[in-house]
C-alpha positions as CSV (number, residue, x, y, z in Angstrom):
1,M,-6.8,-26.2,5.7
2,S,-5.9,-22.6,5.0
3,R,-7.0,-20.5,8.0
4,T,-7.2,-17.0,6.4
5,L,-8.2,-15.8,3.0
6,V,-7.2,-12.3,1.8
7,L,-9.0,-10.9,-1.3
8,F,-7.5,-8.2,-3.4
9,T,-8.3,-7.1,-7.0
10,D,-5.3,-9.1,-8.3
11,N,-3.0,-11.5,-6.6
12,Q,-0.2,-10.5,-8.9
13,S,0.0,-7.1,-7.3
14,Y,2.9,-6.0,-5.0
15,Y,4.4,-9.1,-3.4
16,F,1.1,-11.0,-3.0
17,D,2.1,-13.8,-5.5
18,R,4.9,-14.8,-3.2
19,I,2.7,-15.6,-0.2
20,H,2.5,-19.4,-0.1
21,S,1.4,-20.5,3.3
22,S,-0.9,-23.1,4.8
23,E,-2.1,-20.4,7.1
24,L,-2.6,-17.5,4.7
25,T,-3.9,-17.3,1.1
26,I,-4.1,-14.2,-1.0
27,R,-6.2,-14.3,-4.1
28,G,-7.6,-11.9,-6.8
29,L,-11.3,-11.7,-7.6
30,Y,-11.6,-12.8,-11.2
31,Y,-9.7,-15.0,-13.7
32,D,-7.4,-13.3,-16.2
33,H,-8.6,-9.8,-15.6
34,A,-12.1,-10.7,-16.7
35,E,-13.4,-7.5,-15.2
36,L,-11.7,-5.6,-18.1
37,K,-12.3,-8.1,-20.9
38,N,-15.7,-9.8,-20.4
39,P,-18.7,-7.6,-21.5
40,I,-21.2,-9.7,-19.5
41,L,-19.2,-9.3,-16.3
42,K,-18.9,-5.6,-17.0
43,F,-22.7,-5.3,-17.2
44,L,-23.2,-7.4,-14.1
45,R,-20.8,-5.2,-12.2
46,K,-22.5,-2.0,-13.5
47,I,-25.9,-3.1,-12.2
48,K,-24.4,-4.6,-9.0
49,S,-25.7,-8.0,-9.6
50,P,-24.8,-10.9,-7.3
51,F,-24.2,-13.0,-10.3
52,T,-20.7,-11.6,-10.6
53,R,-19.9,-14.6,-8.4
54,L,-20.0,-16.7,-11.6
55,F,-16.7,-15.1,-12.6
56,Y,-14.8,-15.4,-9.4
57,Q,-11.6,-17.5,-9.2
58,D,-11.9,-20.9,-7.5
59,W,-11.5,-19.4,-4.0
60,Y,-15.3,-18.9,-4.0
61,Q,-16.0,-22.6,-4.3
62,H,-13.7,-23.3,-1.3
63,L,-14.9,-20.3,0.8
64,R,-16.1,-22.5,3.6
65,D,-12.6,-23.9,4.1
66,Y,-11.5,-20.5,5.6
67,E,-12.0,-19.5,9.2
68,K,-11.2,-15.9,8.5
69,I,-11.8,-13.8,5.4
70,I,-10.2,-10.4,4.9
71,V,-11.3,-8.2,1.9
72,L,-9.2,-5.2,1.0
73,D,-11.1,-2.1,0.0
74,T,-10.1,-1.9,-3.6
75,A,-11.7,-5.3,-4.2
76,L,-15.1,-3.8,-3.4
77,L,-14.6,-1.2,-6.0
78,F,-14.4,-4.0,-8.6
79,D,-17.5,-5.7,-7.3
80,G,-20.2,-3.9,-5.2
81,R,-21.8,-7.3,-4.3
82,L,-18.6,-9.0,-3.2
83,L,-19.3,-8.8,0.5
84,Y,-22.9,-10.0,0.1
85,N,-21.8,-12.9,-2.0
86,I,-19.1,-13.9,0.5
87,S,-21.5,-13.7,3.5
88,R,-24.1,-15.7,1.6
89,K,-21.6,-18.5,0.8
90,A,-19.7,-18.5,4.2
91,P,-22.1,-17.2,6.9
92,D,-20.1,-18.7,9.7
93,A,-16.6,-17.3,8.8
94,R,-15.1,-14.4,10.7
95,K,-15.2,-11.6,8.1
96,Y,-13.3,-8.3,8.0
97,F,-13.1,-5.4,5.6
98,Y,-9.8,-3.5,5.5
99,S,-9.1,-0.1,4.0
100,W,-5.5,0.8,3.3
101,N,-6.6,4.1,1.7
102,K,-7.4,7.4,3.3
103,V,-11.1,8.3,3.1
104,K,-11.4,11.0,0.4
105,D,-14.9,10.3,-0.9
106,E,-17.5,10.4,1.9
107,T,-20.3,9.0,-0.3
108,R,-18.1,6.0,-1.4
109,F,-17.1,5.4,2.2
110,E,-20.7,5.4,3.4
111,E,-21.6,2.9,0.6
112,G,-18.7,0.6,1.6
113,K,-19.5,0.9,5.3
114,R,-23.1,0.1,4.7
115,A,-22.2,-3.0,2.6
116,A,-19.8,-4.2,5.2
117,D,-22.3,-3.8,8.1
118,Q,-25.1,-5.5,6.1
119,A,-22.8,-8.5,5.2
120,G,-21.4,-8.9,8.7
121,F,-17.9,-7.6,8.0
122,K,-16.0,-5.8,10.7
123,Y,-14.5,-2.6,9.3
124,Y,-10.8,-1.8,9.8
125,S,-8.6,1.0,8.5
126,Y,-4.8,1.6,8.4
127,D,-5.4,5.3,9.2
128,K,-5.9,6.2,12.9
129,G,-7.4,9.5,12.0
130,D,-10.1,7.8,9.9
131,C,-10.7,5.3,12.7
132,R,-11.3,8.1,15.2
133,K,-13.5,10.1,12.8
134,Y,-15.7,7.2,11.6
135,G,-15.6,4.8,14.5
136,L,-13.5,2.1,12.7
137,N,-11.1,-0.5,14.0
138,F,-7.4,0.0,13.5
139,N,-4.8,-2.3,11.9
140,T,-1.4,-1.3,10.5
141,I,-0.2,-1.8,6.9
142,M,1.8,-5.0,6.3
143,Y,4.7,-6.4,4.3
144,D,6.4,-9.7,3.4
145,P,9.4,-10.3,5.7
146,T,10.9,-13.0,3.4
147,L,11.3,-10.6,0.5
148,T,14.9,-9.6,-0.2
149,L,16.6,-7.2,-2.6
150,E,19.3,-8.0,-5.1
151,G,22.6,-7.0,-3.7
152,A,23.7,-3.8,-5.4
153,E,25.9,-0.8,-4.7
154,P,23.5,2.2,-4.5
155,Q,23.7,4.5,-7.5
156,Y,21.3,7.1,-6.1
157,D,20.8,8.8,-2.8
158,I,17.0,8.8,-2.9
159,L,14.2,7.3,-5.0
160,F,10.8,8.6,-5.8
161,L,8.3,6.8,-8.1
162,G,4.8,8.2,-8.6
163,F,2.5,10.6,-10.3
164,L,3.4,14.3,-10.5
165,K,-0.2,15.4,-9.7
166,D,-0.1,18.7,-7.8
167,R,3.4,18.0,-6.4
168,K,5.5,19.6,-9.1
169,K,6.6,22.6,-7.0
170,D,7.4,20.5,-4.0
171,L,9.3,17.8,-5.9
172,L,11.2,20.4,-7.8
173,S,12.1,22.2,-4.6
174,L,13.3,19.0,-2.9
175,H,15.2,17.9,-6.0
176,R,17.1,21.2,-5.9
177,M,17.9,20.9,-2.2
178,L,19.2,17.4,-2.7
179,R,21.5,18.5,-5.5
180,A,22.6,21.4,-3.4
181,A,23.5,18.9,-0.6
182,S,25.7,17.1,-3.2
183,L,23.2,14.2,-3.3
184,K,22.0,12.3,-6.4
185,P,18.1,11.9,-6.5
186,N,16.2,9.6,-8.9
187,F,12.7,11.0,-9.3
188,M,10.7,8.8,-11.7
189,I,7.4,10.3,-12.8
190,V,4.6,8.0,-14.1
191,N,2.4,9.4,-17.0
192,Y,4.6,11.4,-19.3
193,Q,3.5,14.9,-20.2
194,K,5.3,16.9,-22.9
195,E,4.9,20.2,-21.0
196,H,7.1,18.7,-18.2
197,E,10.1,18.0,-20.4
198,D,12.1,20.8,-18.8
199,L,12.0,19.2,-15.4
200,P,15.0,17.3,-14.1
201,F,13.0,14.1,-13.6
202,T,12.7,10.8,-15.4
203,F,9.3,10.3,-17.1
204,T,7.7,7.1,-18.2
205,D,4.4,6.0,-19.8
206,K,5.0,2.4,-19.0
207,Y,3.6,0.5,-16.0
208,I,6.6,-0.5,-13.8
209,P,6.0,-4.0,-12.2
210,Y,6.6,-4.1,-8.5
211,Y,9.6,-6.3,-8.6
212,D,11.2,-4.0,-11.2
213,Y,10.5,-1.1,-8.8
214,L,12.3,-3.0,-6.1
215,K,15.4,-3.2,-8.3
216,L,15.3,0.6,-8.3
217,V,15.0,0.5,-4.5
218,S,18.0,-1.7,-4.3
219,N,20.0,1.0,-6.2
220,S,19.1,3.8,-3.8
221,R,20.2,4.7,-0.3
222,A,16.8,6.2,0.6
223,I,13.1,6.3,-0.3
224,L,10.9,9.3,-0.6
225,D,7.4,9.0,0.8
226,I,4.8,11.8,0.1
227,S,1.6,11.3,2.1
228,Q,-1.8,12.7,1.5
229,E,-3.0,15.7,3.4
230,G,-4.2,14.5,6.9
231,Q,-2.9,11.0,6.4
232,D,-1.3,9.2,9.4
233,G,-1.5,5.7,8.0
234,Y,1.9,4.4,6.9
235,S,2.4,3.8,3.1
236,M,4.1,0.9,1.4
237,R,7.1,3.2,1.0
238,V,7.5,3.2,4.8
239,M,7.3,-0.6,5.0
240,E,9.9,-0.9,2.2
241,A,12.3,1.4,4.1
242,I,12.0,-0.8,7.2
243,F,12.2,-4.2,5.6
244,F,15.0,-3.3,3.2
245,Q,17.0,-1.2,5.7
246,K,16.8,2.0,3.8
247,K,16.7,5.6,4.9
248,L,13.3,7.3,4.6
249,I,12.4,10.9,3.8
250,T,8.7,11.4,4.4
251,T,6.0,14.1,4.8
252,N,4.0,11.9,7.2
253,T,4.4,13.5,10.6
254,A,2.7,10.6,12.3
255,V,5.8,8.5,11.8
256,R,7.5,10.5,14.6
257,D,5.2,8.7,17.1
258,S,5.8,5.2,15.7
259,M,7.7,2.4,17.4
260,F,10.3,2.4,14.7
261,Y,11.1,6.1,14.5
262,N,14.8,6.9,14.6
263,D,16.1,10.3,13.4
264,S,19.2,8.6,12.0
265,N,17.0,6.7,9.6
266,I,14.0,8.9,9.1
267,L,13.7,12.6,8.1
268,I,10.3,14.2,8.3
269,I,10.2,17.1,6.0
270,D,8.2,20.2,5.5
271,F,8.6,21.5,1.9
272,D,8.3,25.1,3.2
273,R,10.8,24.8,6.1
274,T,13.3,21.9,5.7
275,T,16.7,23.2,4.7
276,T,19.5,21.9,2.6
277,E,21.6,21.8,5.8
278,E,19.1,19.5,7.5
279,I,19.1,17.1,4.6
280,H,22.9,17.0,4.4
281,A,23.1,16.4,8.2
282,F,20.5,13.6,7.9
283,Y,22.6,11.8,5.3
284,E,25.7,12.2,7.4
285,K,24.2,10.1,10.2
286,P,25.0,6.4,10.0
287,F,22.0,4.2,9.3
288,Q,20.9,2.1,12.3
289,P,19.4,-1.3,11.3
290,Y,15.8,-2.0,12.3
291,D,15.2,-4.6,15.0
292,E,13.8,-7.9,13.8
293,K,10.9,-7.5,16.3
294,I,9.7,-4.4,14.3
295,R,9.9,-6.3,11.0
296,Q,7.9,-9.2,12.5
297,Y,5.2,-6.8,13.9
298,Y,4.6,-5.4,10.5
299,S,4.8,-8.8,8.7
300,I,1.7,-9.9,6.8
301,G,1.2,-12.9,9.1
302,A,1.1,-10.8,12.2
303,W,-1.2,-8.3,10.4
304,A,-3.7,-11.1,9.6
305,D,-3.6,-12.3,13.2
306,R,-4.5,-8.8,14.5
307,F,-8.0,-9.0,12.9
308,E,-10.2,-10.2,15.7
309,D,-13.8,-10.0,17.0
């Protein structure tokens, strides 16, 4: 019997399709992206009907087989009645709601918190600041310790993959400093815009599957992590740096207080203050491999075990 069920919007996301364990099961909500294709389901979701359960994958029929059920926050965005339906079907299970996103919309947060409380879900967050502000329980982000990269000689000194958003000035400034330090950056910007053609970045309109992204990681010495304002929860980029033994350049100052912080491996930058000389000196330091205990602490199995009543 599987002990823990984790629900996300899609079990093909990130590394979730790799998790095959008698102790831990990760599943998506609906079959074959029905939330995007089926007009009846679209209507049921819009009116927040509990009959969305008719479109769930088969995990719903076996819900009572699980001792612990963990729902990630984005799943609730796809189905406002998800927590209610789970509670109705498996009232005796230990139920947890986990946010791995910073609270940006107070109204949406209050709706989610209310849904979790009414359905008997204990609310957790990856961000300690949000936990303090809203009285939530804390749990770290997680990763798959069995995932490995293809062996490759790095072609770039740092990789960034993401949206440009309002970060054009900062990314351009960092890119120039990296080049001035005789380093080779690879900044890949999702969502091509013609007005940005003059920037020294790579642009793409295509969705990059996670395992294709990891091939880019394998070709880089370091990963760039740009956190949201006020965020202290660690992103997936931080986990990738730890589990794949890569250097990390990050704007998340909370990393300095972590159990894994090492100034040979991690450079915390301020776009207004960090200098080319500091970047050059950081790359000159030899990388110091992360201890296996740290990798195990952030493993998805240990993460699931930390949810408790």
